[in-house]
All heavy atoms as a GROMACS GRO file, in nm:
protein
  476
    1MET      N    1  -1.376   1.724   5.569
    1MET     CA    2  -1.406   1.587   5.601
    1MET      C    3  -1.536   1.548   5.532
    1MET      O    4  -1.632   1.624   5.530
    1MET     CB    5  -1.421   1.571   5.752
    1MET     CG    6  -1.489   1.444   5.795
    1MET     SD    7  -1.524   1.431   5.971
    1MET     CE    8  -1.361   1.418   6.036
    2LYS      N    9  -1.534   1.427   5.474
    2LYS     CA   10  -1.656   1.371   5.416
    2LYS      C   11  -1.678   1.234   5.477
    2LYS      O   12  -1.585   1.153   5.485
    2LYS     CB   13  -1.642   1.359   5.264
    2LYS     CG   14  -1.766   1.301   5.199
    2LYS     CD   15  -1.751   1.293   5.048
    2LYS     CE   16  -1.878   1.232   4.989
    2LYS     NZ   17  -1.867   1.222   4.843
    3VAL      N   18  -1.800   1.208   5.520
    3VAL     CA   19  -1.836   1.081   5.581
    3VAL      C   20  -1.920   1.000   5.482
    3VAL      O   21  -2.011   1.053   5.420
    3VAL     CB   22  -1.915   1.102   5.711
    3VAL    CG1   23  -1.952   0.970   5.774
    3VAL    CG2   24  -1.837   1.188   5.808
    4ILE      N   25  -1.886   0.873   5.470
    4ILE     CA   26  -1.958   0.782   5.382
    4ILE      C   27  -1.999   0.661   5.466
    4ILE      O   28  -1.918   0.610   5.544
    4ILE     CB   29  -1.868   0.736   5.266
    4ILE    CG1   30  -1.821   0.857   5.185
    4ILE    CG2   31  -1.940   0.634   5.177
    4ILE    CD1   32  -1.705   0.829   5.093
    5VAL      N   33  -2.123   0.617   5.453
    5VAL     CA   34  -2.168   0.496   5.522
    5VAL      C   35  -2.218   0.395   5.420
    5VAL      O   36  -2.278   0.431   5.319
    5VAL     CB   37  -2.277   0.524   5.627
    5VAL    CG1   38  -2.225   0.609   5.738
    5VAL    CG2   39  -2.400   0.584   5.567
    6GLU      N   40  -2.190   0.270   5.448
    6GLU     CA   41  -2.240   0.160   5.367
    6GLU      C   42  -2.353   0.094   5.446
    6GLU      O   43  -2.328   0.009   5.530
    6GLU     CB   44  -2.129   0.061   5.338
    6GLU     CG   45  -2.017   0.117   5.253
    6GLU     CD   46  -1.910   0.016   5.225
    6GLU    OE1   47  -1.939  -0.082   5.152
    6GLU    OE2   48  -1.800   0.033   5.277
    7GLN      N   49  -2.475   0.136   5.418
    7GLN     CA   50  -2.590   0.086   5.492
    7GLN      C   51  -2.605  -0.065   5.481
    7GLN      O   52  -2.651  -0.130   5.576
    7GLN     CB   53  -2.718   0.155   5.448
    7GLN     CG   54  -2.726   0.298   5.492
    7GLN     CD   55  -2.858   0.363   5.451
    7GLN    OE1   56  -2.913   0.334   5.347
    7GLN    NE2   57  -2.906   0.451   5.536
    8ASP      N   58  -2.566  -0.123   5.369
    8ASP     CA   59  -2.580  -0.267   5.351
    8ASP      C   60  -2.487  -0.347   5.441
    8ASP      O   61  -2.510  -0.465   5.465
    8ASP     CB   62  -2.562  -0.306   5.204
    8ASP     CG   63  -2.427  -0.265   5.148
    8ASP    OD1   64  -2.375  -0.160   5.187
    8ASP    OD2   65  -2.375  -0.339   5.063
    9LYS      N   66  -2.384  -0.284   5.496
    9LYS     CA   67  -2.292  -0.350   5.590
    9LYS      C   68  -2.334  -0.332   5.735
    9LYS      O   69  -2.287  -0.404   5.822
    9LYS     CB   70  -2.151  -0.295   5.575
    9LYS     CG   71  -2.077  -0.340   5.454
    9LYS     CD   72  -1.935  -0.289   5.463
    9LYS     CE   73  -1.847  -0.344   5.356
    9LYS     NZ   74  -1.708  -0.295   5.372
   10CYS      N   75  -2.418  -0.235   5.762
   10CYS     CA   76  -2.453  -0.196   5.899
   10CYS      C   77  -2.514  -0.312   5.977
   10CYS      O   78  -2.602  -0.382   5.928
   10CYS     CB   79  -2.550  -0.078   5.896
   10CYS     SG   80  -2.598  -0.020   6.060
   11LEU      N   81  -2.468  -0.329   6.102
   11LEU     CA   82  -2.520  -0.432   6.192
   11LEU      C   83  -2.626  -0.377   6.287
   11LEU      O   84  -2.676  -0.450   6.373
   11LEU     CB   85  -2.406  -0.494   6.272
   11LEU     CG   86  -2.298  -0.564   6.190
   11LEU    CD1   87  -2.186  -0.611   6.281
   11LEU    CD2   88  -2.356  -0.679   6.111
   12ALA      N   89  -2.657  -0.248   6.276
   12ALA     CA   90  -2.764  -0.183   6.353
   12ALA      C   91  -2.742  -0.190   6.504
   12ALA      O   92  -2.835  -0.209   6.580
   12ALA     CB   93  -2.899  -0.241   6.315
   13ASN      N   94  -2.617  -0.170   6.548
   13ASN     CA   95  -2.594  -0.171   6.692
   13ASN      C   96  -2.597  -0.031   6.754
   13ASN      O   97  -2.599  -0.018   6.875
   13ASN     CB   98  -2.464  -0.244   6.727
   13ASN     CG   99  -2.340  -0.163   6.700
   13ASN    OD1  100  -2.344  -0.058   6.636
   13ASN    ND2  101  -2.228  -0.213   6.746
   14GLY      N  102  -2.596   0.074   6.673
   14GLY     CA  103  -2.616   0.210   6.722
   14GLY      C  104  -2.498   0.281   6.781
   14GLY      O  105  -2.512   0.391   6.834
   15GLN      N  106  -2.380   0.222   6.776
   15GLN     CA  107  -2.262   0.287   6.834
   15GLN      C  108  -2.234   0.423   6.770
   15GLN      O  109  -2.197   0.517   6.838
   15GLN     CB  110  -2.139   0.196   6.821
   15GLN     CG  111  -2.147   0.071   6.904
   15GLN     CD  112  -2.160   0.102   7.052
   15GLN    OE1  113  -2.083   0.180   7.108
   15GLN    NE2  114  -2.258   0.042   7.115
   16CYS      N  115  -2.252   0.434   6.640
   16CYS     CA  116  -2.223   0.559   6.571
   16CYS      C  117  -2.312   0.672   6.623
   16CYS      O  118  -2.265   0.783   6.647
   16CYS     CB  119  -2.239   0.543   6.420
   16CYS     SG  120  -2.401   0.483   6.368
   17ALA      N  121  -2.440   0.643   6.643
   17ALA     CA  122  -2.533   0.744   6.692
   17ALA      C  123  -2.501   0.784   6.836
   17ALA      O  124  -2.522   0.899   6.874
   17ALA     CB  125  -2.676   0.694   6.681
   18LEU      N  126  -2.448   0.692   6.913
   18LEU     CA  127  -2.409   0.724   7.050
   18LEU      C  128  -2.288   0.819   7.054
   18LEU      O  129  -2.282   0.908   7.136
   18LEU     CB  130  -2.376   0.596   7.128
   18LEU     CG  131  -2.495   0.507   7.160
   18LEU    CD1  132  -2.446   0.378   7.226
   18LEU    CD2  133  -2.594   0.577   7.248
   19TYR      N  134  -2.194   0.798   6.964
   19TYR     CA  135  -2.075   0.882   6.960
   19TYR      C  136  -2.099   1.016   6.892
   19TYR      O  137  -2.042   1.117   6.934
   19TYR     CB  138  -1.960   0.810   6.888
   19TYR     CG  139  -1.889   0.709   6.972
   19TYR    CD1  140  -1.918   0.574   6.960
   19TYR    CD2  141  -1.794   0.748   7.064
   19TYR    CE1  142  -1.853   0.480   7.038
   19TYR    CE2  143  -1.729   0.654   7.143
   19TYR     CZ  144  -1.758   0.521   7.129
   19TYR     OH  145  -1.693   0.428   7.207
   20ALA      N  146  -2.176   1.017   6.786
   20ALA     CA  147  -2.193   1.139   6.705
   20ALA      C  148  -2.338   1.151   6.660
   20ALA      O  149  -2.371   1.134   6.542
   20ALA     CB  150  -2.098   1.136   6.586
   21GLY      N  151  -2.425   1.183   6.752
   21GLY     CA  152  -2.569   1.192   6.725
   21GLY      C  153  -2.610   1.302   6.629
   21GLY      O  154  -2.719   1.298   6.572
   22ASP      N  155  -2.522   1.400   6.608
   22ASP     CA  156  -2.552   1.506   6.512
   22ASP      C  157  -2.518   1.464   6.369
   22ASP      O  158  -2.557   1.531   6.274
   22ASP     CB  159  -2.476   1.634   6.546
   22ASP     CG  160  -2.525   1.699   6.673
   22ASP    OD1  161  -2.642   1.677   6.710
   22ASP    OD2  162  -2.447   1.773   6.734
   23VAL      N  163  -2.444   1.354   6.357
   23VAL     CA  164  -2.400   1.308   6.226
   23VAL      C  165  -2.470   1.178   6.185
   23VAL      O  166  -2.500   1.158   6.068
   23VAL     CB  167  -2.246   1.288   6.225
   23VAL    CG1  168  -2.197   1.240   6.090
   23VAL    CG2  169  -2.176   1.419   6.262
   24PHE      N  170  -2.499   1.092   6.284
   24PHE     CA  171  -2.559   0.962   6.256
   24PHE      C  172  -2.688   0.944   6.335
   24PHE      O  173  -2.702   0.993   6.445
   24PHE     CB  174  -2.463   0.849   6.297
   24PHE     CG  175  -2.328   0.857   6.234
   24PHE    CD1  176  -2.220   0.903   6.307
   24PHE    CD2  177  -2.307   0.818   6.103
   24PHE    CE1  178  -2.094   0.911   6.250
   24PHE    CE2  179  -2.182   0.825   6.045
   24PHE     CZ  180  -2.074   0.872   6.119
   25ASP      N  181  -2.779   0.870   6.276
   25ASP     CA  182  -2.901   0.828   6.344
   25ASP      C  183  -2.928   0.684   6.300
   25ASP      O  184  -2.852   0.627   6.222
   25ASP     CB  185  -3.016   0.920   6.306
   25ASP     CG  186  -3.135   0.912   6.401
   25ASP    OD1  187  -3.128   0.835   6.499
   25ASP    OD2  188  -3.234   0.981   6.377
   26GLN      N  189  -3.038   0.628   6.347
   26GLN     CA  190  -3.078   0.495   6.308
   26GLN      C  191  -3.221   0.496   6.256
   26GLN      O  192  -3.304   0.569   6.310
   26GLN     CB  193  -3.072   0.399   6.427
   26GLN     CG  194  -2.932   0.371   6.476
   26GLN     CD  195  -2.936   0.276   6.593
   26GLN    OE1  196  -2.954   0.320   6.706
   26GLN    NE2  197  -2.923   0.148   6.567
   27ARG      N  198  -3.246   0.415   6.153
   27ARG     CA  199  -3.383   0.401   6.103
   27ARG      C  200  -3.466   0.332   6.209
   27ARG      O  201  -3.422   0.236   6.272
   27ARG     CB  202  -3.387   0.318   5.975
   27ARG     CG  203  -3.329   0.389   5.856
   27ARG     CD  204  -3.360   0.319   5.726
   27ARG     NE  205  -3.320   0.179   5.724
   27ARG     CZ  206  -3.257   0.120   5.621
   27ARG    NH1  207  -3.227   0.189   5.514
   27ARG    NH2  208  -3.226  -0.007   5.627
   28ASP      N  209  -3.587   0.381   6.229
   28ASP     CA  210  -3.676   0.324   6.330
   28ASP      C  211  -3.713   0.179   6.302
   28ASP      O  212  -3.720   0.098   6.393
   28ASP     CB  213  -3.804   0.407   6.341
   28ASP     CG  214  -3.780   0.543   6.404
   28ASP    OD1  215  -3.682   0.558   6.480
   28ASP    OD2  216  -3.860   0.634   6.377
   29GLU      N  217  -3.735   0.146   6.176
   29GLU     CA  218  -3.785   0.012   6.144
   29GLU      C  219  -3.682  -0.100   6.160
   29GLU      O  220  -3.718  -0.212   6.193
   29GLU     CB  221  -3.846   0.007   6.003
   29GLU     CG  222  -3.751   0.040   5.890
   29GLU     CD  223  -3.744   0.188   5.856
   29GLU    OE1  224  -3.797   0.271   5.930
   29GLU    OE2  225  -3.684   0.219   5.752
   30ASP      N  226  -3.553  -0.071   6.139
   30ASP     CA  227  -3.455  -0.180   6.148
   30ASP      C  228  -3.324  -0.141   6.217
   30ASP      O  229  -3.235  -0.224   6.233
   30ASP     CB  230  -3.425  -0.236   6.009
   30ASP     CG  231  -3.372  -0.131   5.912
   30ASP    OD1  232  -3.346  -0.017   5.952
   30ASP    OD2  233  -3.358  -0.165   5.793
   31GLY      N  234  -3.310  -0.017   6.258
   31GLY     CA  235  -3.190   0.026   6.330
   31GLY      C  236  -3.068   0.054   6.245
   31GLY      O  237  -2.962   0.085   6.297
   32VAL      N  238  -3.081   0.044   6.113
   32VAL     CA  239  -2.968   0.069   6.024
   32VAL      C  240  -2.930   0.216   6.028
   32VAL      O  241  -3.013   0.305   6.042
   32VAL     CB  242  -3.003   0.024   5.880
   32VAL    CG1  243  -2.897   0.070   5.780
   32VAL    CG2  244  -3.017  -0.128   5.875
   33VAL      N  245  -2.800   0.240   6.018
   33VAL     CA  246  -2.745   0.376   6.025
   33VAL      C  247  -2.805   0.467   5.917
   33VAL      O  248  -2.829   0.425   5.804
   33VAL     CB  249  -2.591   0.374   6.014
   33VAL    CG1  250  -2.545   0.323   5.880
   33VAL    CG2  251  -2.532   0.512   6.040
   34VAL      N  252  -2.826   0.592   5.956
   34VAL     CA  253  -2.869   0.697   5.864
   34VAL      C  254  -2.769   0.811   5.879
   34VAL      O  255  -2.741   0.855   5.991
   34VAL     CB  256  -3.011   0.748   5.898
   34VAL    CG1  257  -3.049   0.865   5.811
   34VAL    CG2  258  -3.112   0.638   5.887
   35LEU      N  259  -2.712   0.855   5.770
   35LEU     CA  260  -2.616   0.965   5.772
   35LEU      C  261  -2.693   1.096   5.767
   35LEU      O  262  -2.763   1.125   5.671
   35LEU     CB  263  -2.520   0.954   5.653
   35LEU     CG  264  -2.410   1.056   5.644
   35LEU    CD1  265  -2.319   1.051   5.767
   35LEU    CD2  266  -2.328   1.034   5.517
   36LEU      N  267  -2.679   1.176   5.872
   36LEU     CA  268  -2.750   1.304   5.881
   36LEU      C  269  -2.670   1.419   5.820
   36LEU      O  270  -2.728   1.517   5.776
   36LEU     CB  271  -2.780   1.338   6.027
   36LEU     CG  272  -2.865   1.238   6.104
   36LEU    CD1  273  -2.875   1.280   6.250
   36LEU    CD2  274  -3.003   1.227   6.041
   37ASN      N  275  -2.538   1.406   5.824
   37ASN     CA  276  -2.453   1.516   5.778
   37ASN      C  277  -2.328   1.458   5.714
   37ASN      O  278  -2.238   1.412   5.783
   37ASN     CB  279  -2.418   1.607   5.895
   37ASN     CG  280  -2.344   1.731   5.852
   37ASN    OD1  281  -2.308   1.746   5.736
   37ASN    ND2  282  -2.321   1.820   5.946
   38GLU      N  283  -2.321   1.462   5.583
   38GLU     CA  284  -2.207   1.408   5.508
   38GLU      C  285  -2.079   1.488   5.532
   38GLU      O  286  -1.969   1.434   5.522
   38GLU     CB  287  -2.243   1.409   5.359
   38GLU     CG  288  -2.142   1.345   5.270
   38GLU     CD  289  -2.189   1.343   5.126
   38GLU    OE1  290  -2.178   1.448   5.058
   38GLU    OE2  291  -2.239   1.238   5.082
   39HIS      N  292  -2.093   1.616   5.564
   39HIS     CA  293  -1.977   1.704   5.587
   39HIS      C  294  -1.990   1.768   5.725
   39HIS      O  295  -2.029   1.886   5.736
   39HIS     CB  296  -1.970   1.812   5.479
   39HIS     CG  297  -1.950   1.757   5.341
   39HIS    ND1  298  -1.828   1.711   5.296
   39HIS    CD2  299  -2.037   1.738   5.239
   39HIS    CE1  300  -1.842   1.668   5.172
   39HIS    NE2  301  -1.968   1.683   5.135
   40PRO      N  302  -1.959   1.694   5.831
   40PRO     CA  303  -1.974   1.750   5.966
   40PRO      C  304  -1.877   1.864   5.994
   40PRO      O  305  -1.772   1.875   5.929
   40PRO     CB  306  -1.945   1.630   6.057
   40PRO     CG  307  -1.872   1.533   5.973
   40PRO     CD  308  -1.911   1.558   5.832
   41ALA      N  309  -1.913   1.946   6.089
   41ALA     CA  310  -1.830   2.059   6.130
   41ALA      C  311  -1.698   2.008   6.189
   41ALA      O  312  -1.693   1.898   6.244
   41ALA     CB  313  -1.904   2.143   6.233
   42PRO      N  314  -1.593   2.087   6.180
   42PRO     CA  315  -1.463   2.047   6.235
   42PRO      C  316  -1.467   2.007   6.382
   42PRO      O  317  -1.395   1.917   6.424
   42PRO     CB  318  -1.375   2.170   6.214
   42PRO     CG  319  -1.435   2.238   6.096
   42PRO     CD  320  -1.584   2.216   6.109
   43ASP      N  321  -1.554   2.070   6.459
   43ASP     CA  322  -1.560   2.036   6.601
   43ASP      C  323  -1.626   1.900   6.627
   43ASP      O  324  -1.625   1.850   6.739
   43ASP     CB  325  -1.630   2.146   6.682
   43ASP     CG  326  -1.777   2.164   6.647
   43ASP    OD1  327  -1.819   2.122   6.537
   43ASP    OD2  328  -1.849   2.222   6.730
   44GLN      N  329  -1.680   1.837   6.524
   44GLN     CA  330  -1.738   1.704   6.537
   44GLN      C  331  -1.643   1.594   6.490
   44GLN      O  332  -1.675   1.476   6.499
   44GLN     CB  333  -1.868   1.696   6.456
   44GLN     CG  334  -1.977   1.787   6.508
   44GLN     CD  335  -2.098   1.788   6.417
   44GLN    OE1  336  -2.085   1.790   6.295
   44GLN    NE2  337  -2.215   1.786   6.476
   45ALA      N  338  -1.526   1.632   6.443
   45ALA     CA  339  -1.432   1.536   6.385
   45ALA      C  340  -1.394   1.424   6.481
   45ALA      O  341  -1.393   1.307   6.442
   45ALA     CB  342  -1.307   1.608   6.334
   46ASP      N  343  -1.362   1.457   6.604
   46ASP     CA  344  -1.322   1.353   6.700
   46ASP      C  345  -1.435   1.253   6.723
   46ASP      O  346  -1.412   1.132   6.724
   46ASP     CB  347  -1.280   1.415   6.833
   46ASP     CG  348  -1.145   1.483   6.827
   46ASP    OD1  349  -1.067   1.454   6.734
   46ASP    OD2  350  -1.119   1.566   6.916
   47ALA      N  351  -1.556   1.302   6.738
   47ALA     CA  352  -1.671   1.214   6.761
   47ALA      C  353  -1.697   1.125   6.639
   47ALA      O  354  -1.728   1.006   6.654
   47ALA     CB  355  -1.796   1.296   6.794
   48VAL      N  356  -1.680   1.180   6.521
   48VAL     CA  357  -1.701   1.101   6.398
   48VAL      C  358  -1.595   0.992   6.388
   48VAL      O  359  -1.625   0.877   6.354
   48VAL     CB  360  -1.701   1.192   6.274
   48VAL    CG1  361  -1.699   1.110   6.146
   48VAL    CG2  362  -1.822   1.284   6.276
   49HIS      N  363  -1.471   1.024   6.418
   49HIS     CA  364  -1.364   0.925   6.415
   49HIS      C  365  -1.388   0.816   6.520
   49HIS      O  366  -1.364   0.698   6.493
   49HIS     CB  367  -1.227   0.991   6.436
   49HIS     CG  368  -1.176   1.059   6.313
   49HIS    ND1  369  -1.118   0.990   6.208
   49HIS    CD2  370  -1.174   1.189   6.277
   49HIS    CE1  371  -1.082   1.075   6.114
   49HIS    NE2  372  -1.115   1.197   6.153
   50GLN      N  373  -1.436   0.854   6.636
   50GLN     CA  374  -1.468   0.755   6.740
   50GLN      C  375  -1.582   0.664   6.693
   50GLN      O  376  -1.579   0.543   6.716
   50GLN     CB  377  -1.504   0.823   6.870
   50GLN     CG  378  -1.386   0.886   6.939
   50GLN     CD  379  -1.426   0.961   7.065
   50GLN    OE1  380  -1.543   0.983   7.092
   50GLN    NE2  381  -1.326   1.002   7.141
   51ALA      N  382  -1.682   0.723   6.630
   51ALA     CA  383  -1.794   0.644   6.578
   51ALA      C  384  -1.747   0.544   6.474
   51ALA      O  385  -1.787   0.428   6.475
   51ALA     CB  386  -1.900   0.737   6.520
   52ALA      N  387  -1.661   0.588   6.384
   52ALA     CA  388  -1.609   0.499   6.280
   52ALA      C  389  -1.527   0.386   6.342
   52ALA      O  390  -1.538   0.270   6.301
   52ALA     CB  391  -1.525   0.578   6.180
   53ALA      N  392  -1.447   0.418   6.442
   53ALA     CA  393  -1.365   0.317   6.508
   53ALA      C  394  -1.450   0.217   6.585
   53ALA      O  395  -1.414   0.100   6.598
   53ALA     CB  396  -1.265   0.384   6.601
   54ALA      N  397  -1.563   0.260   6.637
   54ALA     CA  398  -1.651   0.174   6.717
   54ALA      C  399  -1.743   0.088   6.632
   54ALA      O  400  -1.804  -0.006   6.683
   54ALA     CB  401  -1.734   0.259   6.813
   55CYS      N  402  -1.754   0.117   6.505
   55CYS     CA  403  -1.846   0.043   6.417
   55CYS      C  404  -1.795  -0.100   6.396
   55CYS      O  405  -1.690  -0.120   6.334
   55CYS     CB  406  -1.858   0.114   6.282
   55CYS     SG  407  -1.967   0.027   6.167
   56PRO      N  408  -1.869  -0.199   6.446
   56PRO     CA  409  -1.822  -0.338   6.432
   56PRO      C  410  -1.825  -0.389   6.288
   56PRO      O  411  -1.754  -0.484   6.255
   56PRO     CB  412  -1.919  -0.417   6.520
   56PRO     CG  413  -2.042  -0.335   6.525
   56PRO     CD  414  -1.997  -0.192   6.516
   57ALA      N  415  -1.902  -0.326   6.203
   57ALA     CA  416  -1.913  -0.369   6.063
   57ALA      C  417  -1.818  -0.294   5.971
   57ALA      O  418  -1.811  -0.324   5.852
   57ALA     CB  419  -2.056  -0.350   6.015
   58LEU      N  420  -1.747  -0.195   6.024
   58LEU     CA  421  -1.660  -0.110   5.943
   58LEU      C  422  -1.738  -0.047   5.827
   58LEU      O  423  -1.689  -0.038   5.715
   58LEU     CB  424  -1.539  -0.188   5.892
   58LEU     CG  425  -1.453  -0.254   5.999
   58LEU    CD1  426  -1.344  -0.340   5.936
   58LEU    CD2  427  -1.393  -0.151   6.093
   59ALA      N  428  -1.858  -0.002   5.857
   59ALA     CA  429  -1.947   0.055   5.756
   59ALA      C  430  -1.931   0.206   5.739
   59ALA      O  431  -1.993   0.264   5.652
   59ALA     CB  432  -2.092   0.022   5.791
   60ILE      N  433  -1.848   0.268   5.822
   60ILE     CA  434  -1.828   0.414   5.816
   60ILE      C  435  -1.689   0.443   5.763
   60ILE      O  436  -1.590   0.392   5.814
   60ILE     CB  437  -1.844   0.476   5.955
   60ILE    CG1  438  -1.983   0.446   6.012
   60ILE    CG2  439  -1.820   0.628   5.950
   60ILE    CD1  440  -1.999   0.484   6.158
   61HIS      N  441  -1.683   0.527   5.661
   61HIS     CA  442  -1.556   0.565   5.600
   61HIS      C  443  -1.544   0.717   5.603
   61HIS      O  444  -1.643   0.788   5.585
   61HIS     CB  445  -1.549   0.516   5.457
   61HIS     CG  446  -1.573   0.369   5.444
   61HIS    ND1  447  -1.479   0.275   5.476
   61HIS    CD2  448  -1.684   0.301   5.408
   61HIS    CE1  449  -1.531   0.155   5.459
   61HIS    NE2  450  -1.657   0.169   5.417
   62ILE      N  451  -1.423   0.764   5.628
   62ILE     CA  452  -1.399   0.908   5.640
   62ILE      C  453  -1.294   0.948   5.537
   62ILE      O  454  -1.186   0.888   5.532
   62ILE     CB  455  -1.351   0.945   5.781
   62ILE    CG1  456  -1.456   0.904   5.884
   62ILE    CG2  457  -1.320   1.094   5.790
   62ILE    CD1  458  -1.407   0.909   6.027
   63GLU      N  459  -1.326   1.047   5.458
   63GLU     CA  460  -1.231   1.107   5.365
   63GLU      C  461  -1.190   1.241   5.422
   63GLU      O  462  -1.276   1.324   5.449
   63GLU     CB  463  -1.293   1.124   5.226
   63GLU     CG  464  -1.328   0.994   5.157
   63GLU     CD  465  -1.394   1.017   5.022
   63GLU    OE1  466  -1.419   1.132   4.983
   63GLU    OE2  467  -1.422   0.914   4.956
   64GLU      N  468  -1.063   1.259   5.442
   64GLU     CA  469  -1.014   1.386   5.499
   64GLU      C  470  -0.990   1.488   5.390
   64GLU      O  471  -0.966   1.462   5.280
   64GLU     CB  472  -0.883   1.363   5.575
   64GLU     CG  473  -0.900   1.270   5.691
   64GLU     CD  474  -0.979   1.324   5.809
   64GLU    OE1  475  -0.998   1.446   5.822
   64GLU    OE2  476  -1.024   1.241   5.888
   0.00000   0.00000   0.00000
């Protein structure tokens, strides 16, 4: 699995970090998503998919 984020689309609502805090974080200054792990472990797959589904900006893309 490879995770891609489009920071320029991010609405800074933090849903991704709530679902998958080991994969996503937010910048302190503006709340925009920060990708911590482009290739998360298999046991994080469900959380990453939930984070992508919860993103209101559709800024998270997953390549299987």
